[in-house]
N, C-alpha and C positions, 0 to 999 in steps of 0.2 A: 383629624389630619393623620395620614399614614406616616409611619416612621421609616427612615432609610435603614437598610440592613447592611452592615459591613460583613463581607464574606472573607474567611481566612483560608479557604481551600477550594479546589475544583469540586471536591466531593459535596460541599455545601451548595455550590452553584448548580450542580446537576440535579439535586433534589428540587430545586426551584423551577427548573426549565424541563418540562416533560420531554423525554426522548433524547435530549442532548447529553452527550458524554464528553468529559474533558479530562486531560491529564497534562502535567508538565513533564517534558522530556529533556534530559541533559545528555549530550553525547560528547565524549572526549575522543578526539581523533588521534591518529587517522582511523577512519571508519567508513565502510561502504555498506549500507543497509541492504537487506535482501529485497528483491523486487516483490511488490505486493499490489493487490487491488481489492477493493471492497465493493461487493455487489449491492449492499443495502445502506451504505453510508457515504456521505461526502466528507472529505477531510478539510478542515480549515486550520491552517498553520498561522500562528501569530508569533513572530520571532522576538525574543526578549534580549538575546545577546549572541555574539559570535557570527560566524558566516557558514553557509552550506550551499551546496548545489543540489537541486532536486531534478532528477531525470524523469521525464514523463514519456509514456508510450504504451506499447502492447506487451503483455506477458507472453513469453514464448518458452519453448523447451518443455521440461517437466513442470507441470502446474499441479499443486495439491491444495485441496480445500482443508485448511487446518481447523476451522470451525465453520459454522453455518455462514456462508457469504464472505468468508475471509480467505482469500486466495494468495498463495505464495508461489513464485516462480524462480527457476534457477537462471533465467535470462530475461532481459528486457530489450525489446526493439525500440531504441530511443528515437523519439520524434521531436523532442524539444528538451532543452535544459534551461532551468531558471536559477539564477544566483540570488540568494536571500541573505539579508543582514538585518540588524536591529531595526525594529519598527515595520518591517515588511509583513504583508499578509498574503497568503496564497490559498486559493480554493481549488481543491482537487476533486472533480466530480466523481461520483460513484462509477465504478467500472474502468476508470483510467489507471493503468499501471504506473507505478512510481517507486523510486528509491532515493534515499538521502545520502549524500557523500559529504563527509566532514573532514577537513584537514587538521584542525586544532581543537576548538571549543565551540559548542553550539547549545543554546537553550531556547526552547519554544513551548508554547501551549499548543496542544492539538485538540481541536473540538471536533467531535464526531456528530454530524448532523444527519438525521434520518433522510434517506434518499427520496422519500415520498413528500418531504417538505421542499418547497421552492426556495432556492437560494439566489 
């Protein structure tokens, strides 16, 4: 019989699931994140505590590729805004621009899922 494995960190989880990346993000507001998009990754947000708004849309203005497939823009043409709170889960497909706005406190897991995997 196989044994269950208790994981103490996202680093241990990522070693078990090929291609998946994960990290815990804590934001103390007020904070407005820079607009970004990922060519090769879907973002999966799992909210642990606090509240945030996530604006979704198209990167505009000056766009720079800060690393392979990681795009940052100085503007975002907002097409939708989603409010998140504890227990919410949000999937942001690869290529969709987004930024997170926090007024006070926000804690989440962000899972990076390879875009070639179906979600």
